[in-house]
C-alpha positions, -999 to +999 in steps of 0.1 A: +047-339-164+071-361-149+085-394-161+055-417-153+032-388-173+015-374-142+013-341-133+039-332-105+021-328-072+016-295-053+031-312-025+061-321-040+067-285-056+063-272-021+086-294-008+111-287-032+107-252-023+108-253+015+138-276+013+162-253-011+155-274-040+160-244-066+167-261-098+144-287-091+118-266-078+121-243-114+116-275-134+085-286-115+072-251-119+080-255-157+057-288-157+031-273-137+026-244-161+019-268-187-005-288-163-045-286-164-059-255-144-069-268-114-036-285-107-018-250-114-041-234-091-034-260-066+004-259-070+002-219-065-021-221-030+008-251-017+033-220-025+012-195-005+014-216+027+055-217+020+055-178+014+037-176+047+059-192+068+095-193+045+093-162+018+129-161+018+129-196+006+117-183-028+151-162-035+157-170-071+122-186-082+102-157-086+111-151-123+099-189-126+066-177-117+060-150-145+044-172-167+016-175-144+009-139-141-001-142-178-019-174-174-052-178-193-070-184-165-078-153-144-078-175-112-043-183-116-033-152-124-047-138-092-034-168-072+003-155-085-001-122-074-014-127-044+016-153-040+040-125-050+026-101-021+029-129+006+067-129-003+073-091-006+055-084+025+084-098+042+113-102+017+108-076-007+143-081-023+137-119-035+104-101-055+126-076-071+137-099-103+100-096-112+091-063-109+090-056-145+066-087-149+045-073-121+043-038-134+034-048-167+002-066-154-005-033-135-003-015-164-027-040-183-061-018-182-080-051-195-066-072-165-091-085-136-089-053-108-083-077-079-048-090-100-038-052-107-047-047-071-024-072-058+006-060-083+004-026-070+007-039-035+035-060-044+050-031-059+045-009-030+063-035-008+094-036-030+096-001-032+099+005+009+129-013+009+139-009-025+126+022-044+152+025-071+134-008-085+104+008-088+107+042-095+112+043-134+087+068-148+064+044-164+056+025-133+053+059-111+031+071-142+010+039-139+008+045-102-005+078-102-028+080-131-043+048-118-059+072-091-082+089-113-097+060-132-094+023-113-116+006-092-115+016-054-096-016-048-069-008-070-068+028-060-060+017-025-034-005-034-021+022-056-019+048-030-002+027-008+025+017-031+030+055-042+028+060-001+057+033+001+075+048-027+079+080-008+089+062+026+114+045+006+129+076-011+110+111-004+131+127-036+114+100-061+081+118-055+090+154-049+075+166-086+042+147-081+029+167-054+004+184-069-010+153-085-010+136-051-029+163-038-055+165-065-069+132-050-070+139-014-108+142-016-111+106-027-142+087-014-117+056+003-103+070+037-076+045+029-065+064-005-067+097+015-048+085+043-019+070+022-017+099+000-011+122+032+015+101+041+033+103+011+030+142+016+046+139+048+073+118+038+079+145+008+077+172+034+101+157+053+129+160+030+119+185+007+092+206+027+093+235+005+076+210-023+045+210-001+035+244-013+014+233-040-007+210-016-013+234+012-049+241+003-055+204-004-041+196+031-059+222+048-093+206+033-082+176+050-080+190+086-122+185+086-118+151+073-141+127+090-112+104+099-088+111+126-057+095+110-063+117+076-068+145+094-035+140+117-014+131+090-025+164+070-017+182+102+017+162+103+024+175+065+013+211+071+036+213+104+066+202+083+059+227+057+052+256+081+088+247+103+102+253+067+079+284+055+087+305+091+061+327+087+030+304+088+011+332+064+007+307+037-011+280+061-049+276+059-072+289+086-065+268+118-092+280+142-113+249+154-092+220+144-080+222+181-114+215+195-104+183+210-117+163+240-108+134+259-121+111+236-097+126+204-072+099+199-039+105+206-027+102+169-047+130+160-041+150+190-001+150+192+000+163+155-025+189+161-004+203+187+025+196+166+012+219+139-003+247+160+032+250+176+053+248+143+030+276+127+037+300+155+074+292+148+081+276+181+105+245+181+098+210+179+105+200+214+072+200+234+044+177+249+040+155+217+063+127+208+098+141+196+098+121+167+065+134+148+077+148+113+102+120+105+105+095+077+114+068+102+082+076+125+059+079+097+070+044+085+072+028+122+034+037+125+014+035+091+010-003+099-005+004+130-027+029+113-037+009+085-050-018+108-068+005+127-087+017+095-094-014+079-106-031+111-144-038+122-160-005+134-180-029+154-200-058+154-226-062+127-208-029+108-194-029+074-155-019+083-153+001+052-189+024+051-204+014+084-235-001+073-255-021+097-253-061+088-275-087+095-255-114+115-262-137+085-262-123+053-244-121+018-203-122+017-205-083+001-215-053+021-248-043-003-238-007+002-204-004-010-195-042-022-168-044+000-159-083+015-176-085+050 
């Protein structure tokens, strides 16, 4: 409450953050935490607007948001998690002080799964630029073990976070190759893509570690998704370059039966795999930057956008079910938002 006995307004809080009035913003957040649930939600929504426009303004403020992550209202916890994602996507370093609190929410099996999904996403963005902040054994175990037990929405964010950990520092997951490979047959295209991406990143630095994933990656060469097939081929290519003989690779016959409609993402990586499996040099018709951590980092966001964009008018972007023009907000087959 302020001196007049009224709860601080959401506009006032947003203005303080925007203007860089850090001490006053922290004090205002403390008062907001004691206000009613609707006021708490409005305040957090107002901060989302600031986060989208000026995420760096949250420097030094994220620890003041931690109490809202354990708020009694699920909507408040979810709004807080979404706010942290918005900040971390552009300014991951700003969120570092709150990593422990975010990881605790992820670790809570009783938490609403959308909250846990957003927490995993936040950790992933931080890990991409600051892998050491998210690489303690407990957090990595939570990310990895959740692939077996969590809701699909959470698993996608967990896999994304693991891919970002690997892209931030491939050494962090070099001992987890087998565990990642165990989930390459997940129902979710995004989970399969992110895990293949993580394996490519690991293989770029430690190709010999991919030996335990060769069979699982080989199974993805016939994946229905061209992006999963492409990343699997890229991972096998960096392994083949290290292995030399190519004798441990899976059967490659048929994977290059491509036509004019084959996406270049897949075609380039299939050619890359076939050439390196024959012991040839990297230089070839495909892009020279294939099989590097830098190229994977640069291209992953565009691939995810392609995977998650609608497949066509009136179709569910997740499962392809034909949907009526006017219908429920959720797909009746897979339950994903329209």
